[in-house]
TORVO-38293 format. One record per atom (N, C-alpha, C): x, y, z; residue number from 1; atom name. Coordinates in pm, 1 decimal. Example, Ala and Ser with C-alpha at 12.3 -4.5 7.8 and 13.67 -1.06 7.14 Angstrom:
<pt <1319.0; -569.0; 780.0>; 1; N>
<pt <1230.0; -450.0; 780.0>; 1; CA>
<pt <1320.0; -330.0; 780.0>; 1; C>
<pt <1285.0; -225.0; 708.0>; 2; N>
<pt <1367.0; -106.0; 714.0>; 2; CA>
<pt <1290.0; 3.0; 787.0>; 2; C>
This chain:
<pt <8548.7; 9153.6; 11099.1>; 1; N>
<pt <8663.2; 9089.7; 11037.4>; 1; CA>
<pt <8696.3; 9155.4; 10903.8>; 1; C>
<pt <8592.4; 9196.8; 10832.3>; 2; N>
<pt <8613.0; 9260.3; 10702.1>; 2; CA>
<pt <8695.1; 9388.5; 10716.4>; 2; C>
<pt <8669.0; 9465.8; 10820.3>; 3; N>
<pt <8745.0; 9589.2; 10840.9>; 3; CA>
<pt <8891.8; 9559.5; 10870.9>; 3; C>
<pt <8918.3; 9452.0; 10942.6>; 4; N>
<pt <9056.0; 9411.3; 10968.2>; 4; CA>
<pt <9127.6; 9372.0; 10840.4>; 4; C>
<pt <9057.5; 9300.8; 10753.3>; 5; N>
<pt <9116.6; 9260.8; 10625.4>; 5; CA>
<pt <9142.3; 9383.0; 10538.1>; 5; C>
<pt <9050.5; 9477.8; 10539.8>; 6; N>
<pt <9069.3; 9600.7; 10462.0>; 6; CA>
<pt <9189.8; 9679.0; 10514.0>; 6; C>
<pt <9208.3; 9683.7; 10645.5>; 7; N>
<pt <9325.1; 9751.1; 10702.6>; 7; CA>
<pt <9454.8; 9686.0; 10658.9>; 7; C>
<pt <9457.9; 9552.7; 10660.6>; 8; N>
<pt <9578.0; 9481.2; 10615.1>; 8; CA>
<pt <9602.0; 9501.5; 10465.8>; 8; C>
<pt <9494.4; 9502.5; 10387.8>; 9; N>
<pt <9507.7; 9524.0; 10243.3>; 9; CA>
<pt <9561.7; 9664.1; 10213.3>; 9; C>
<pt <9515.2; 9763.4; 10287.4>; 10; N>
<pt <9566.9; 9899.9; 10267.6>; 10; CA>
<pt <9714.2; 9910.2; 10300.8>; 10; C>
<pt <9754.6; 9845.4; 10409.7>; 11; N>
<pt <9895.2; 9846.8; 10448.5>; 11; CA>
<pt <9981.0; 9776.3; 10342.0>; 11; C>
<pt <9934.3; 9663.0; 10294.3>; 12; N>
<pt <10009.8; 9589.8; 10191.9>; 12; CA>
<pt <10016.8; 9669.1; 10060.6>; 12; C>
<pt <9911.3; 9741.0; 10028.0>; 13; N>
<pt <9912.1; 9823.2; 9906.8>; 13; CA>
<pt <10019.7; 9930.5; 9913.6>; 13; C>
<pt <10032.8; 9992.4; 10029.4>; 14; N>
<pt <10136.1; 10094.9; 10044.4>; 14; CA>
<pt <10276.2; 10034.6; 10037.1>; 14; C>
<pt <10295.1; 9916.5; 10096.0>; 15; N>
<pt <10425.4; 9851.6; 10086.5>; 15; CA>
<pt <10457.4; 9812.5; 9942.8>; 15; C>
<pt <10358.1; 9760.9; 9870.0>; 16; N>
<pt <10380.4; 9724.0; 9730.0>; 16; CA>
<pt <10411.0; 9846.5; 9644.4>; 16; C>
<pt <10343.4; 9958.6; 9671.9>; 17; N>
<pt <10372.3; 10082.0; 9599.5>; 17; CA>
<pt <10517.0; 10123.9; 9621.6>; 17; C>
<pt <10561.6; 10112.0; 9745.2>; 18; N>
<pt <10699.3; 10149.4; 9778.1>; 18; CA>
<pt <10799.0; 10061.5; 9703.8>; 18; C>
<pt <10774.1; 9931.2; 9702.7>; 19; N>
<pt <10864.5; 9837.7; 9634.3>; 19; CA>
<pt <10868.2; 9868.3; 9484.5>; 19; C>
<pt <10752.0; 9894.1; 9424.2>; 20; N>
<pt <10747.6; 9924.0; 9281.4>; 20; CA>
<pt <10821.8; 10052.5; 9248.4>; 20; C>
<pt <10803.0; 10155.9; 9328.2>; 21; N>
<pt <10874.0; 10281.7; 9302.3>; 21; CA>
<pt <11024.5; 10264.8; 9315.8>; 21; C>
<pt <11066.0; 10195.2; 9421.4>; 22; N>
<pt <11209.0; 10174.5; 9441.8>; 22; CA>
<pt <11269.9; 10094.5; 9327.8>; 22; C>
<pt <11203.4; 9988.7; 9284.1>; 23; N>
<pt <11255.6; 9905.7; 9176.0>; 23; CA>
<pt <11254.7; 9977.8; 9042.4>; 23; C>
<pt <11151.9; 10056.5; 9016.4>; 24; N>
<pt <11140.5; 10126.2; 8888.8>; 24; CA>
<pt <11256.1; 10224.2; 8869.6>; 24; C>
<pt <11282.1; 10306.7; 8968.5>; 25; N>
<pt <11384.8; 10407.9; 8951.2>; 25; CA>
<pt <11525.1; 10349.1; 8960.2>; 25; C>
<pt <11544.5; 10243.9; 9035.3>; 26; N>
<pt <11674.2; 10177.5; 9039.1>; 26; CA>
<pt <11703.9; 10114.1; 8904.7>; 26; C>
<pt <11602.2; 10052.1; 8842.6>; 27; N>
<pt <11619.3; 9987.8; 8712.6>; 27; CA>
<pt <11648.9; 10091.6; 8605.1>; 27; C>
<pt <11579.9; 10205.9; 8606.7>; 28; N>
<pt <11603.4; 10310.6; 8507.4>; 28; CA>
<pt <11744.9; 10366.4; 8517.9>; 28; C>
<pt <11792.9; 10386.1; 8637.0>; 29; N>
<pt <11927.6; 10440.9; 8654.6>; 29; CA>
<pt <12031.8; 10341.4; 8606.6>; 29; C>
<pt <12012.8; 10214.0; 8637.1>; 30; N>
<pt <12109.1; 10112.6; 8595.1>; 30; CA>
<pt <12110.1; 10096.8; 8443.9>; 30; C>
<pt <11993.1; 10098.0; 8378.7>; 31; N>
<pt <11989.8; 10084.2; 8233.4>; 31; CA>
<pt <12047.2; 10207.9; 8166.3>; 31; C>
<pt <12026.0; 10325.2; 8222.7>; 32; N>
<pt <12082.1; 10447.3; 8165.8>; 32; CA>
<pt <12233.5; 10448.7; 8179.1>; 32; C>
<pt <12284.1; 10395.6; 8286.9>; 33; N>
<pt <12428.7; 10391.6; 8305.1>; 33; CA>
<pt <12492.7; 10296.6; 8205.1>; 33; C>
<pt <12425.3; 10188.2; 8170.3>; 34; N>
<pt <12482.4; 10094.1; 8073.9>; 34; CA>
<pt <12473.7; 10147.9; 7932.0>; 34; C>
<pt <12366.7; 10220.4; 7897.2>; 35; N>
<pt <12352.1; 10276.8; 7763.3>; 35; CA>
<pt <12434.0; 10404.5; 7746.7>; 35; C>
<pt <12425.5; 10490.5; 7845.6>; 36; N>
<pt <12494.6; 10619.6; 7848.8>; 36; CA>
<pt <12458.6; 10708.5; 7731.4>; 36; C>
<pt <12337.4; 10692.8; 7677.7>; 37; N>
<pt <12287.4; 10783.9; 7575.5>; 37; CA>
<pt <12136.1; 10787.5; 7585.0>; 37; C>
<pt <12074.8; 10884.8; 7519.3>; 38; N>
<pt <11929.8; 10895.8; 7522.5>; 38; CA>
<pt <11883.8; 10982.7; 7638.2>; 38; C>
<pt <11753.9; 11003.7; 7647.1>; 39; N>
<pt <11699.8; 11092.4; 7750.8>; 39; CA>
<pt <11713.6; 11036.8; 7892.3>; 39; C>
<pt <11721.8; 10905.9; 7905.7>; 40; N>
<pt <11733.4; 10849.0; 8040.2>; 40; CA>
<pt <11874.2; 10868.6; 8094.8>; 40; C>
<pt <11970.6; 10890.6; 8009.0>; 41; N>
<pt <12107.4; 10908.5; 8057.8>; 41; CA>
<pt <12119.7; 11032.2; 8145.9>; 41; C>
<pt <12024.1; 11123.9; 8133.2>; 42; N>
<pt <12026.7; 11241.0; 8219.9>; 42; CA>
<pt <11998.8; 11202.3; 8364.8>; 42; C>
<pt <11932.1; 11088.4; 8385.8>; 43; N>
<pt <11904.0; 11044.3; 8521.4>; 43; CA>
<pt <12030.8; 11005.8; 8595.9>; 43; C>
<pt <12131.9; 10960.9; 8521.8>; 44; N>
<pt <12256.3; 10919.2; 8584.8>; 44; CA>
<pt <12326.2; 11038.1; 8647.3>; 44; C>
<pt <12317.7; 11152.9; 8578.7>; 45; N>
<pt <12385.8; 11271.8; 8627.6>; 45; CA>
<pt <12313.1; 11337.0; 8744.8>; 45; C>
<pt <12184.0; 11313.7; 8754.9>; 46; N>
<pt <12110.0; 11374.1; 8865.5>; 46; CA>
<pt <12084.0; 11267.8; 8971.3>; 46; C>
<pt <12078.7; 11310.8; 9092.5>; 47; N>
<pt <12052.4; 11219.2; 9202.9>; 47; CA>
<pt <11902.5; 11212.1; 9227.4>; 47; C>
<pt <11848.3; 11093.7; 9213.0>; 48; N>
<pt <11707.1; 11071.6; 9243.0>; 48; CA>
<pt <11699.8; 11002.5; 9377.9>; 48; C>
<pt <11629.6; 11065.5; 9466.6>; 49; N>
<pt <11612.0; 11006.1; 9599.1>; 49; CA>
<pt <11463.6; 11003.8; 9631.3>; 49; C>
<pt <11414.0; 10885.4; 9653.9>; 50; N>
<pt <11274.6; 10870.9; 9693.9>; 50; CA>
<pt <11273.0; 10858.0; 9844.6>; 50; C>
<pt <11210.9; 10954.0; 9908.6>; 51; N>
<pt <11203.3; 10952.9; 10054.3>; 51; CA>
<pt <11058.3; 10938.3; 10095.5>; 51; C>
<pt <11036.2; 10857.6; 10194.4>; 52; N>
<pt <10902.3; 10835.5; 10246.0>; 52; CA>
<pt <10890.4; 10915.5; 10375.1>; 52; C>
<pt <10811.5; 11019.6; 10365.7>; 53; N>
<pt <10800.3; 11115.6; 10475.1>; 53; CA>
<pt <10711.3; 11062.2; 10588.1>; 53; C>
<pt <10693.1; 11144.6; 10685.8>; 54; N>
<pt <10620.4; 11108.9; 10806.9>; 54; CA>
<pt <10477.4; 11063.9; 10777.4>; 54; C>
<pt <10410.0; 11128.8; 10685.4>; 55; N>
<pt <10270.5; 11094.5; 10655.5>; 55; CA>
<pt <10258.5; 10951.0; 10605.1>; 55; C>
<pt <10353.2; 10905.0; 10524.6>; 56; N>
<pt <10351.6; 10766.8; 10474.6>; 56; CA>
<pt <10355.2; 10669.0; 10592.0>; 56; C>
<pt <10445.0; 10693.0; 10685.4>; 57; N>
<pt <10459.3; 10602.0; 10799.2>; 57; CA>
<pt <10339.3; 10610.2; 10893.7>; 57; C>
<pt <10280.3; 10729.2; 10907.9>; 58; N>
<pt <10160.9; 10743.6; 10991.8>; 58; CA>
<pt <10044.8; 10664.5; 10932.8>; 58; C>
<pt <10028.7; 10670.0; 10800.4>; 59; N>
<pt <9921.1; 10594.6; 10735.9>; 59; CA>
<pt <9944.5; 10444.8; 10751.8>; 59; C>
<pt <10069.2; 10399.7; 10738.7>; 60; N>
<pt <10100.4; 10257.4; 10759.9>; 60; CA>
<pt <10061.7; 10215.9; 10902.1>; 60; C>
<pt <10097.6; 10297.2; 11000.1>; 61; N>
<pt <10066.0; 10265.9; 11140.1>; 61; CA>
<pt <9914.6; 10266.0; 11162.4>; 61; C>
<pt <9844.0; 10360.8; 11101.8>; 62; N>
<pt <9698.1; 10365.8; 11117.2>; 62; CA>
<pt <9632.3; 10241.7; 11057.3>; 62; C>
<pt <9675.4; 10200.4; 10938.6>; 63; N>
<pt <9621.2; 10077.9; 10879.2>; 63; CA>
<pt <9648.4; 9957.9; 10969.1>; 63; C>
<pt <9767.4; 9951.8; 11025.4>; 64; N>
<pt <9801.8; 9840.4; 11113.3>; 64; CA>
<pt <9716.0; 9841.3; 11240.0>; 64; C>
<pt <9697.3; 9959.0; 11297.9>; 65; N>
<pt <9612.8; 9969.7; 11417.2>; 65; CA>
<pt <9467.6; 9932.7; 11387.8>; 65; C>
<pt <9415.2; 9978.5; 11275.5>; 66; N>
<pt <9278.2; 9945.5; 11237.5>; 66; CA>
<pt <9263.4; 9795.0; 11223.1>; 66; C>
<pt <9358.6; 9732.8; 11155.6>; 67; N>
<pt <9352.6; 9587.8; 11137.3>; 67; CA>
<pt <9360.5; 9515.9; 11272.0>; 67; C>
<pt <9454.2; 9556.4; 11356.3>; 68; N>
<pt <9473.2; 9488.9; 11484.6>; 68; CA>
<pt <9349.9; 9503.4; 11574.5>; 68; C>
<pt <9295.3; 9622.3; 11582.9>; 69; N>
<pt <9178.8; 9646.2; 11668.9>; 69; CA>
<pt <9058.8; 9565.2; 11621.1>; 69; C>
<pt <9033.9; 9565.1; 11491.1>; 70; N>
<pt <8916.8; 9494.6; 11439.9>; 70; CA>
<pt <8932.8; 9343.2; 11446.7>; 70; C>
<pt <9051.0; 9292.9; 11422.3>; 71; N>
<pt <9072.4; 9148.6; 11433.4>; 71; CA>
<pt <9063.2; 9105.7; 11579.7>; 71; C>
<pt <9118.8; 9184.8; 11670.4>; 72; N>
<pt <9108.1; 9154.1; 11813.2>; 72; CA>
<pt <8962.1; 9154.8; 11857.9>; 72; C>
<pt <8886.2; 9253.7; 11813.6>; 73; N>
<pt <8745.2; 9262.6; 11848.2>; 73; CA>
<pt <8669.2; 9140.9; 11795.1>; 73; C>
<pt <8699.7; 9101.2; 11673.9>; 74; N>
<pt <8634.9; 8984.0; 11615.6>; 74; CA>
<pt <8667.5; 8858.2; 11696.1>; 74; C>
<pt <8792.4; 8842.8; 11735.0>; 75; N>
<pt <8832.3; 8725.1; 11811.5>; 75; CA>
<pt <8764.6; 8723.3; 11948.5>; 75; C>
<pt <8752.6; 8839.5; 12013.4>; 76; N>
<pt <8683.4; 8847.3; 12143.0>; 76; CA>
<pt <8535.6; 8812.5; 12128.7>; 76; C>
<pt <8472.6; 8858.1; 12023.5>; 77; N>
<pt <8331.8; 8825.6; 12001.8>; 77; CA>
<pt <8314.4; 8676.1; 11978.8>; 77; C>
<pt <8406.2; 8615.8; 11905.0>; 78; N>
<pt <8398.0; 8471.0; 11881.2>; 78; CA>
<pt <8418.3; 8394.1; 12011.6>; 78; C>
<pt <8511.3; 8441.2; 12094.2>; 79; N>
<pt <8540.7; 8373.5; 12219.9>; 79; CA>
<pt <8423.7; 8382.5; 12317.3>; 79; C>
<pt <8357.5; 8496.3; 12320.9>; 80; N>
<pt <8246.2; 8517.2; 12413.1>; 80; CA>
<pt <8112.9; 8470.0; 12357.0>; 80; C>
<pt <8109.4; 8431.2; 12231.4>; 81; N>
<pt <7985.1; 8385.2; 12170.0>; 81; CA>
<pt <7885.9; 8495.3; 12144.8>; 81; C>
<pt <7933.5; 8617.5; 12127.7>; 82; N>
<pt <7844.6; 8731.7; 12105.6>; 82; CA>
<pt <7847.4; 8776.1; 11960.1>; 82; C>
<pt <7860.8; 8684.7; 11870.4>; 83; N>
<pt <7870.0; 8718.7; 11730.4>; 83; CA>
<pt <7731.9; 8760.5; 11680.0>; 83; C>
<pt <7723.2; 8880.4; 11624.9>; 84; N>
<pt <7597.0; 8931.1; 11572.3>; 84; CA>
<pt <7610.9; 8946.0; 11421.6>; 84; C>
<pt <7517.4; 8891.2; 11351.8>; 85; N>
<pt <7513.7; 8905.4; 11207.8>; 85; CA>
<pt <7391.2; 8987.2; 11174.4>; 85; C>
<pt <7410.1; 9097.2; 11106.6>; 86; N>
<pt <7295.1; 9181.3; 11071.9>; 86; CA>
<pt <7297.7; 9207.8; 10923.2>; 86; C>
<pt <7180.3; 9239.8; 10872.9>; 87; N>
<pt <7169.1; 9272.3; 10730.4>; 87; CA>
<pt <7174.5; 9422.6; 10706.9>; 87; C>
<pt <7201.7; 9498.8; 10811.4>; 88; N>
<pt <7213.5; 9643.3; 10798.9>; 88; CA>
<pt <7082.6; 9716.9; 10813.3>; 88; C>
<pt <6972.2; 9644.1; 10828.0>; 89; N>
<pt <6842.4; 9708.8; 10843.4>; 89; CA>
<pt <6815.4; 9736.5; 10990.8>; 89; C>
<pt <6752.6; 9848.6; 11019.7>; 90; N>
<pt <6721.9; 9878.5; 11160.1>; 90; CA>
<pt <6620.4; 9779.4; 11215.0>; 90; C>
<pt <6633.1; 9750.0; 11342.6>; 91; N>
<pt <6542.0; 9658.7; 11410.0>; 91; CA>
<pt <6412.8; 9732.4; 11439.8>; 91; C>
<pt <6300.0; 9671.1; 11402.4>; 92; N>
<pt <6171.1; 9738.1; 11426.7>; 92; CA>
<pt <6092.1; 9667.7; 11534.2>; 92; C>
């Protein structure tokens, strides 16, 4: 179950990063347009485009698959009553 939660957390982290980047640069462009002076005003004249390439989407899909597989496996183990709890030490 922990691996499923980690997969979901990784996916959410990437989505939050995307939202923060999009909001940051949109806010800078809007404030520069209202001021129209200073070093940020140069951003208005240039086009800033943040594009999320194929690797970003592949990582999102991988995190989602990892989460889905591990949560499904956990649910199957609970349903079948084969839940094993180990302390990580080899059995002697």
